[in-house]
Residue frames relative to the residue before (quaternion, step in Angstrom):
aa qw qx qy qz dx dy dz
M 1.0000 0.0000 0.0000 0.0000 0.00 0.00 0.00
P 0.4524 -0.6847 0.4919 0.2908 3.61 -0.77 0.95
R 0.6494 -0.5645 0.3627 0.3578 3.53 -1.17 0.76
A 0.6544 0.5165 -0.3221 0.4486 3.64 0.90 -0.87
T 0.6516 0.5040 -0.3141 0.4720 3.61 1.00 -0.81
A 0.6419 0.5180 -0.3201 0.4660 3.58 0.98 -0.83
L 0.6610 0.4935 -0.3059 0.4753 3.59 0.95 -0.85
S 0.6278 0.5204 -0.3359 0.4714 3.61 1.03 -0.72
A 0.6489 0.5144 -0.3156 0.4633 3.57 0.95 -0.86
I 0.6358 0.5114 -0.3235 0.4792 3.60 0.99 -0.82
G 0.6412 0.5334 -0.3198 0.4496 3.58 0.97 -0.83
V 0.6493 0.5057 -0.3142 0.4732 3.58 0.99 -0.83
V 0.6429 0.5159 -0.3218 0.4657 3.60 0.94 -0.87
L 0.6687 0.4897 -0.3040 0.4697 3.61 0.90 -0.88
A 0.6399 0.5164 -0.3294 0.4641 3.60 0.98 -0.76
L 0.6560 0.4950 -0.3109 0.4775 3.60 0.97 -0.82
F 0.6288 0.5205 -0.3332 0.4720 3.59 1.04 -0.76
A 0.6458 0.5142 -0.3201 0.4648 3.59 0.94 -0.85
L 0.6463 0.5067 -0.3282 0.4668 3.60 0.98 -0.75
S 0.6703 0.4989 -0.3118 0.4524 3.60 0.95 -0.79
C 0.7096 0.4167 -0.2533 0.5086 3.60 1.19 -0.42
S 0.3450 0.7811 -0.4645 0.2347 3.55 1.28 0.17
T 0.3991 -0.6927 0.5425 0.2581 3.55 -1.18 0.55
E 0.4327 0.6891 -0.4692 0.3432 3.59 1.27 0.08
P 0.5539 -0.6188 0.4341 0.3491 3.60 -1.05 0.71
V 0.3370 -0.6873 0.6026 0.2257 3.56 -1.26 0.54
D 0.8444 -0.0515 0.0106 0.5331 3.59 -0.73 1.04
G 0.7165 -0.4581 0.2557 0.4598 3.61 0.95 0.83
L 0.5703 0.5968 -0.3660 0.4297 3.57 1.30 0.18
S 0.0291 0.7884 -0.6141 0.0220 3.58 -0.98 0.83
A 0.1949 -0.7712 0.5981 0.0977 3.57 -1.26 0.47
E 0.0109 0.8049 -0.5901 0.0619 3.57 -0.73 1.11
T 0.3891 -0.6919 0.5528 0.2535 3.56 -1.01 0.82
A 0.5698 -0.6120 0.4374 0.3307 3.56 -1.23 0.55
A 0.7870 0.1397 -0.0676 0.5971 3.59 1.21 -0.48
E 0.4348 -0.6837 0.5174 0.2753 3.55 -1.30 0.20
L 0.7512 0.2906 -0.1530 0.5726 3.58 1.32 -0.18
Y 0.0296 0.7937 -0.6042 0.0642 3.57 -0.79 1.07
E 0.3481 -0.6805 0.5983 0.2403 3.51 -1.30 0.51
T 0.6077 -0.5378 0.4071 0.4192 3.60 -1.10 0.58
G 0.7714 0.3217 -0.2591 0.4841 3.57 -0.94 0.93
D 0.5181 0.6400 -0.4198 0.3816 3.61 1.23 -0.23
D 0.4772 -0.5985 0.5560 0.3240 3.52 -1.31 0.46
I 0.1520 -0.7817 0.6011 0.0670 3.58 -0.67 1.12
V 0.1589 -0.7975 0.5794 0.0551 3.54 -0.53 1.23
V 0.0903 -0.7777 0.6220 0.0092 3.54 -0.84 1.09
T 0.2111 -0.7590 0.6032 0.1246 3.56 -0.83 1.01
L 0.1740 -0.7686 0.6130 0.0558 3.51 -0.68 1.22
T 0.0669 -0.8276 0.5566 -0.0261 3.58 -0.47 1.24
N 0.1542 -0.7780 0.6065 0.0552 3.53 -0.91 1.01
D 0.1007 -0.8163 0.5685 0.0164 3.57 -0.43 1.25
S 0.5132 0.6502 -0.4197 0.3710 3.60 1.24 0.16
D 0.5846 -0.5850 0.4423 0.3470 3.57 -1.35 0.08
D 0.7077 0.4149 -0.2417 0.5182 3.60 1.30 -0.02
D 0.5447 -0.5505 0.5000 0.3875 3.55 -1.27 0.38
V 0.1359 -0.7790 0.6080 0.0713 3.58 -1.11 0.70
S 0.3422 -0.7483 0.5315 0.2012 3.58 -0.79 1.01
Y 0.0078 -0.7796 0.6262 -0.0054 3.55 -1.24 0.56
R 0.2204 -0.7346 0.6241 0.1489 3.53 -1.35 0.32
A 0.1858 -0.8217 0.5336 0.0746 3.58 -0.56 1.15
C 0.7778 0.2431 -0.1339 0.5640 3.59 1.20 -0.24
P 0.4999 -0.2092 -0.8366 0.0796 1.61 -1.87 1.61
S 0.5617 -0.6341 0.4175 0.3287 3.54 -1.12 0.65
I 0.1988 -0.7440 0.6291 0.1056 3.52 -1.22 0.69
W 0.0920 -0.8073 0.5827 -0.0114 3.57 -0.68 1.16
E 0.0968 -0.7709 0.6254 0.0727 3.57 -1.16 0.63
R 0.2244 -0.7652 0.5954 0.0980 3.54 -0.87 1.09
K 0.4283 -0.7111 0.5002 0.2464 3.56 -0.84 1.02
T 0.0556 -0.7759 0.6284 0.0001 3.54 -0.99 0.96
D 0.7067 -0.4274 0.3282 0.4586 3.57 -1.27 0.00
G 0.7616 0.3899 -0.1941 0.4799 3.58 1.07 -0.74
G 0.7750 -0.2358 0.1659 0.5623 3.62 1.20 0.10
Y 0.6361 -0.4826 0.4029 0.4473 3.56 -0.71 -1.15
D 0.2352 -0.7293 0.6243 0.1515 3.57 -1.15 0.75
R 0.3227 -0.7834 0.5101 0.1480 3.57 -0.78 1.08
T 0.0217 -0.7575 0.6525 -0.0093 3.53 -1.16 0.84
E 0.2222 -0.7630 0.5874 0.1531 3.59 -0.86 0.88
G 0.5194 -0.6486 0.4675 0.3016 3.55 -1.00 0.90
L 0.3742 -0.7463 0.5147 0.1952 3.55 -1.14 0.65
E 0.3755 0.7492 -0.4801 0.2592 3.60 1.24 0.22
V 0.4245 -0.6606 0.5541 0.2764 3.53 -1.23 0.57
C 0.2300 0.7749 -0.5534 0.2009 3.56 -0.66 1.06
S 0.5712 -0.5451 0.4787 0.3841 3.49 -1.36 0.14
T 0.3403 -0.7219 0.5564 0.2312 3.58 -1.06 0.65
E 0.1992 0.8265 -0.4986 0.1690 3.53 1.25 0.56
V 0.2942 -0.7236 0.6015 0.1674 3.51 -1.04 0.88
T 0.0409 -0.7794 0.6252 0.0026 3.56 -0.93 0.93
S 0.3246 -0.7623 0.5202 0.2072 3.59 -1.16 -0.04
V 0.2948 -0.6846 0.6316 0.2132 3.49 -1.37 0.37
G 0.4757 -0.7195 0.4403 0.2493 3.53 -0.79 1.09
A 0.6635 -0.4873 0.3915 0.4110 3.53 -1.33 0.35
H 0.8586 0.0477 -0.0734 0.5052 3.57 -1.03 0.91
S 0.6140 0.5056 -0.3739 0.4771 3.57 0.96 0.89
S 0.2527 -0.7583 0.5774 0.1664 3.55 -1.29 0.03
V 0.1601 -0.7524 0.6327 0.0890 3.51 -1.34 0.37
D 0.3308 -0.7235 0.5679 0.2111 3.58 -1.11 0.70
L 0.1561 -0.7639 0.6236 0.0573 3.55 -0.92 1.02
H 0.2156 -0.7880 0.5672 0.1045 3.60 -1.01 0.80
Y 0.0444 -0.7896 0.6111 -0.0324 3.54 -0.92 1.04
T 0.1876 -0.7282 0.6416 0.1512 3.55 -1.29 0.46
F 0.5216 -0.6553 0.4461 0.3155 3.57 -0.79 1.05
P 0.3539 -0.8138 0.4313 0.1629 3.59 -0.57 1.17
G 0.7963 0.2819 -0.1478 0.5143 3.62 1.13 -0.11
N 0.4935 -0.6410 0.4912 0.3231 3.50 -1.25 -0.47
E 0.4710 0.6710 -0.4422 0.3639 3.57 1.26 0.27
L 0.2949 -0.7861 0.5239 0.1434 3.54 -0.41 1.27
G 0.4318 0.7050 -0.5039 0.2500 3.56 -1.25 0.27
T 0.6575 -0.4717 0.4042 0.4264 3.52 -1.29 -0.49
W 0.0296 -0.8163 0.5736 -0.0612 3.55 -0.76 1.12
R 0.0410 -0.7355 0.6675 0.1084 3.52 -1.42 0.06
I 0.3648 -0.7098 0.5617 0.2183 3.57 -1.26 0.47
V 0.2608 -0.7570 0.5850 0.1297 3.56 -0.95 0.97
I 0.0969 -0.7936 0.6000 0.0276 3.57 -0.93 0.94
P 0.3343 -0.7293 0.5598 0.2075 3.60 -0.67 1.08
V 0.0251 -0.8099 0.5851 -0.0343 3.59 -0.87 0.99
G 0.7367 0.4127 -0.3091 0.4375 3.54 -1.25 0.48
S 0.5226 -0.6664 0.4566 0.2727 3.54 -1.31 0.22
D 0.4338 0.6891 -0.4751 0.3335 3.59 1.25 0.11
N 0.2166 -0.7494 0.6054 0.1578 3.55 -1.26 0.40
P 0.4393 -0.3272 -0.7878 0.2817 1.61 -0.82 2.34
P 0.5790 -0.6071 0.4114 0.3563 3.58 -1.17 0.53
D 0.5587 -0.5260 0.4933 0.4097 3.54 -1.32 0.21
E 0.2442 -0.7604 0.5781 0.1671 3.57 -1.26 0.20
I 0.0746 -0.7235 0.6791 0.0991 3.50 -1.24 0.58
H 0.1743 -0.7797 0.5855 0.1374 3.57 -1.19 0.24
T 0.5738 -0.5785 0.4602 0.3527 3.49 -1.32 0.42
N 0.6356 -0.4345 0.4489 0.4536 3.48 -1.38 -0.10
D 0.5744 -0.5501 0.4599 0.3948 3.59 -1.24 0.31
F 0.0083 0.7757 -0.6311 -0.0026 3.56 -1.17 0.67
Q 0.4551 -0.6913 0.5022 0.2506 3.56 -1.23 0.55
V 0.1528 -0.7324 0.6545 0.1089 3.57 -1.14 0.76
V 0.0234 0.8133 -0.5730 0.0981 3.55 -0.65 1.19
V 0.3323 -0.6602 0.6126 0.2799 3.54 -1.41 -0.08
F 0.2880 -0.7691 0.5483 0.1581 3.57 -0.75 1.05
């Protein structure tokens, strides 16, 4: 493969990766934390807002967390015991989801929420927030 073609292919892969990590809402759905700073053990409230004309399904458990690193984000799945029940947020409405930070690794984090009925589902994530010890 010529070098220019290989570099173009790498560029396309990076562009697709950047799109998959976008903070833009999926199907009119967005997720925002109530605060930008939390202490380990705090209740983290995430408001899931649906601005679309249709109900959108989501799964809030088990929780999926991503820790910000120099190279992007490292994913960690919560170990809580829960139902994997899929529920939905109605058109032009919102719902509050509650999470408890699953570890003791401080830093910048975000929560990933699987949405939609595709298999595998699409994903949206919250804004970045800090986990600290006061």
